C-alpha positions as CSV (number, residue, x, y, z in Angstrom):
1,E,0.0,0.0,0.0
2,V,1.4,3.4,-1.0
3,Q,1.6,5.7,1.9
4,L,2.8,9.3,2.0
5,E,3.0,11.4,5.1
6,E,3.7,15.1,5.2
7,S,5.1,17.1,8.1
8,G,6.7,20.5,8.7
9,G,3.8,22.8,8.1
10,G,2.9,25.6,10.5
11,S,2.4,29.3,10.9
12,V,5.1,31.8,10.1
13,Q,5.3,35.5,9.4
14,A,6.0,36.8,5.9
15,G,9.6,36.5,5.1
16,G,10.0,33.4,7.2
17,S,10.9,29.8,6.2
18,L,9.5,26.3,6.6
19,R,10.7,22.9,5.4
20,L,8.1,20.4,4.5
21,S,8.9,16.7,4.5
22,C,7.1,13.8,2.8
23,T,8.0,10.3,3.9
24,A,7.0,7.6,1.5
25,S,6.5,3.8,1.8
26,G,4.9,1.0,-0.1
27,F,6.5,1.7,-3.5
28,A,9.9,2.0,-5.2
29,F,10.7,5.6,-4.1
30,D,14.0,5.6,-6.1
31,D,12.1,5.0,-9.3
32,S,9.4,7.5,-8.8
33,D,8.8,11.1,-9.6
34,M,7.6,13.2,-6.7
35,G,5.7,16.4,-6.5
36,W,4.2,19.0,-4.2
37,Y,0.8,20.6,-4.8
38,R,-1.1,23.2,-2.7
39,Q,-4.6,24.3,-2.4
40,A,-5.8,27.5,-0.8
41,P,-9.5,28.0,0.1
42,G,-11.5,28.8,-3.0
43,N,-8.7,28.0,-5.3
44,D,-7.9,25.0,-7.5
45,C,-5.2,22.6,-6.7
46,D,-1.9,24.1,-7.9
47,L,1.3,22.3,-8.8
48,V,4.2,23.8,-6.8
49,S,7.2,21.7,-7.6
50,T,8.3,18.3,-8.9
51,I,11.5,16.2,-8.8
52,S,12.1,13.4,-11.2
53,N,13.9,10.1,-10.4
54,D,16.9,11.5,-12.3
55,G,17.0,14.6,-10.0
56,S,15.6,17.1,-12.4
57,T,13.3,19.7,-10.9
58,W,10.4,22.0,-11.9
59,Y,9.0,25.0,-10.1
60,A,5.9,27.1,-10.6
61,D,6.7,30.6,-11.5
62,S,5.2,31.9,-8.3
63,V,7.8,30.0,-6.1
64,K,10.9,30.0,-8.3
65,G,13.9,31.3,-6.4
66,R,12.2,30.9,-3.1
67,F,11.4,27.2,-2.9
68,T,13.7,24.2,-3.3
69,I,12.7,20.6,-3.7
70,S,15.0,17.8,-2.9
71,Q,15.0,14.1,-1.9
72,D,16.8,11.7,0.2
73,N,16.5,8.2,-1.3
74,A,18.0,6.6,1.8
75,K,15.2,8.0,3.9
76,N,12.5,7.7,1.2
77,T,11.7,11.4,1.8
78,V,11.2,14.4,-0.4
79,Y,11.5,17.9,1.0
80,L,10.2,21.3,0.1
81,Q,12.3,24.1,1.5
82,M,10.3,27.3,1.5
83,N,12.0,30.6,2.0
84,S,10.9,34.2,1.8
85,L,7.3,33.1,2.4
86,K,4.5,35.3,1.4
87,P,0.9,35.4,2.6
88,E,-0.2,34.1,-0.8
89,D,1.7,30.9,0.0
90,T,-0.9,30.1,2.6
91,A,-2.5,26.8,1.7
92,V,-2.6,23.1,2.5
93,Y,0.4,21.4,0.9
94,Y,0.2,17.9,-0.5
95,C,2.8,15.5,-1.5
96,A,2.1,13.2,-4.5
97,A,3.9,10.2,-5.9
98,D,4.1,10.1,-9.7
99,P,1.9,12.3,-11.9
100,P,-1.7,12.0,-10.7
101,K,-3.7,12.6,-13.9
102,L,-3.2,10.8,-17.2
103,G,0.5,10.6,-16.5
104,S,1.0,14.4,-16.3
105,W,1.8,16.7,-13.5
106,Y,0.4,19.7,-15.4
107,L,-3.2,18.9,-16.1
108,P,-5.5,21.1,-14.1
109,L,-7.0,19.7,-10.9
110,T,-9.9,21.3,-9.2
111,I,-9.2,19.6,-5.9
112,C,-6.1,18.0,-4.5
113,R,-6.4,14.3,-3.7
114,P,-9.1,13.6,-6.3
115,P,-10.7,10.3,-5.6
116,G,-9.1,7.5,-7.5
117,L,-6.4,9.6,-9.1
118,G,-2.8,9.3,-8.0
119,N,-1.2,8.7,-4.6
120,W,-1.3,11.6,-2.2
121,G,-0.5,12.4,1.4
122,Q,-3.0,13.9,3.8
123,G,-1.7,17.4,3.5
124,T,0.0,19.8,5.9
125,Q,-1.2,23.4,6.5
126,V,1.1,26.3,5.9
127,T,-0.1,29.7,7.1
128,V,1.8,32.9,6.4
129,S,0.8,36.1,8.1
130,S,1.7,39.6,7.0
């Protein structure tokens, strides 16, 4: 059974930092692509960052230069280091294993964790105050 567990969320002031972790089990982590999505109230589920099994990364324009995705295969864990946080980064952040929709990270999602699509963690809340 695929399991993904996020941690590291919390409340910070604008300009602060947080590091999210997602620990995985139940599948071949080394062979998988991993991603972080986020969803704020009233918004769609937005892709934040991905990391491929070859180490290549992708970032949404809104987080480029501020967020860094990385992984530790020995710990089956993917991280999202978030610096210079802004109030608009406030959302629930979700970890996903492999592209959740038709093999693509980039197809639009109305909600994170859509039933029957992909493998997701439970989410962790990030709140950034101004």
